[in-house]
Every structure is written in C-alpha cells, then in structure tokens.
C-alpha positions in Angstrom: 110.2 100.9 75.4 107.6 103.2 73.8 106.3 102.6 70.5 103.9 105.1 68.8 102.3 104.7 65.4 99.7 107.5 64.3 96.0 106.4 64.3 96.8 103.3 66.1 97.9 104.4 69.2 101.0 104.4 71.9 102.4 101.2 73.4 104.4 101.0 76.6 106.2 97.9 77.0 108.1 97.1 80.1 110.8 94.4 80.4 110.5 92.3 77.2 111.7 88.9 76.6 112.0 87.9 73.1 111.0 84.5 71.8 111.7 83.3 68.2 108.0 82.8 67.7 107.3 86.5 68.4 106.1 89.0 65.9 108.7 91.3 64.6 108.1 94.9 65.6 107.7 95.9 61.9 105.0 93.4 61.2 101.6 95.3 61.0 99.6 92.7 59.2 98.2 91.1 62.4 98.4 87.8 64.1 95.9 86.0 61.4 98.1 86.9 58.5 101.3 85.9 60.3 100.0 82.5 61.7 97.3 81.8 59.3 93.7 82.0 59.7 93.2 78.1 60.5 95.5 78.5 63.4 94.1 81.7 65.2 90.9 82.3 67.2 89.7 85.1 69.3 87.7 85.2 72.4 86.1 88.7 72.8 86.2 89.7 76.6 85.3 93.4 76.2 83.8 95.3 73.3 82.5 98.5 74.4 82.2 102.1 73.0 82.8 104.9 75.3 83.9 108.7 75.6 87.9 108.8 76.2 89.4 109.8 79.5 91.8 112.8 79.4 95.0 110.4 79.0 93.2 108.5 76.1 92.5 112.1 74.5 96.0 113.0 74.8 97.4 109.6 73.5 95.1 109.4 70.7 94.6 113.0 69.8 90.7 112.8 69.9 88.3 115.1 71.4 86.5 114.6 74.6 83.2 113.8 73.0 84.7 111.6 70.1 83.7 107.9 71.1 86.5 105.1 71.2 86.3 101.4 71.0 87.6 99.6 74.0 88.3 96.2 73.2 89.7 93.2 75.2 90.7 89.9 73.3 92.3 86.9 74.1 94.2 85.5 70.8 94.9 81.9 70.7 97.0 79.9 68.3 96.0 76.3 67.9 93.9 76.7 71.0 96.7 77.9 73.1 96.4 81.3 74.6 99.2 83.7 73.2 98.1 87.2 73.4 95.9 89.2 75.5 95.0 92.1 73.7 93.9 95.6 75.2 92.9 98.0 72.3 91.6 101.7 72.3 90.9 103.5 69.0 88.6 106.0 67.6 85.5 104.8 66.3 85.8 106.9 63.4 89.0 105.1 62.3 87.1 101.5 61.8 83.4 102.3 61.3 81.0 99.3 61.8 83.1 97.2 63.9 81.0 94.4 65.3 81.9 91.4 67.6 81.6 89.1 64.8 84.4 91.0 63.1 86.5 90.9 66.4 86.3 87.1 66.1 88.3 87.2 63.1 91.1 89.9 62.0 90.6 93.6 62.7 93.3 94.2 60.2 91.7 92.2 57.3 88.4 94.4 57.9 90.3 97.5 57.9 92.3 96.7 54.6 89.6 94.9 52.9 86.2 96.3 53.9 87.3 99.9 54.7 89.6 100.5 51.7 
C-alpha cells in the first residue's frame, strides 16, 4: 500500500495488520489529539536538518538546496511504546520547529502556532 499527501510526504506500507486501537486512515489530527495529551509522550531519537537526497527531492518535490527536517520519534501511550515515527519534511513547511515542540504534538504546533 502506498499513501501520499501533498506537503506531508509519501508512505509505503508493507503487510499491515490492523488492530482495533489503530488510528483510522482518515485521521490526520495526530496521536496526541486521538489519545489525549495526558496519555501520549514522545522520545526524540533524531532531530536534524539536512539537504535532501535525490529520492527525497523527488518524493517531496523540493530542490536539492532546500533543507529538510529528519525526525525520528518514539511515541508512547501511557508509557508503553506504540509508534516509531520517521518523518522527513521541508523546513519551510514548519519553520521554527524545536526539540521541545517535538516532545509534544507537531500537529498542534502546525495548526495553532503557524496558522
């Protein structure tokens, strides 16, 4: 399965087992909103800004000199690891992103601080 959303990237999914607690495909409000802020925590594993590879340039439709964030986060629900996120998106899409923001909700930051 392949899922693509303009400005957010392309996701390639292999064999996927679906569980009742999984987020629905149409839910784009983020894990924190779905589960409740008091239940979700994040461990930032990687937070870098770099220039995109040729593959990332094509996938995100960015120029070779356009910086991108490279983020790996372990998302926990009630202290239990649930999601390992690997996210790459253009710096211009979410300016001012910090490690502190990554500890919470990127979606909230995008919807509240950037609108």
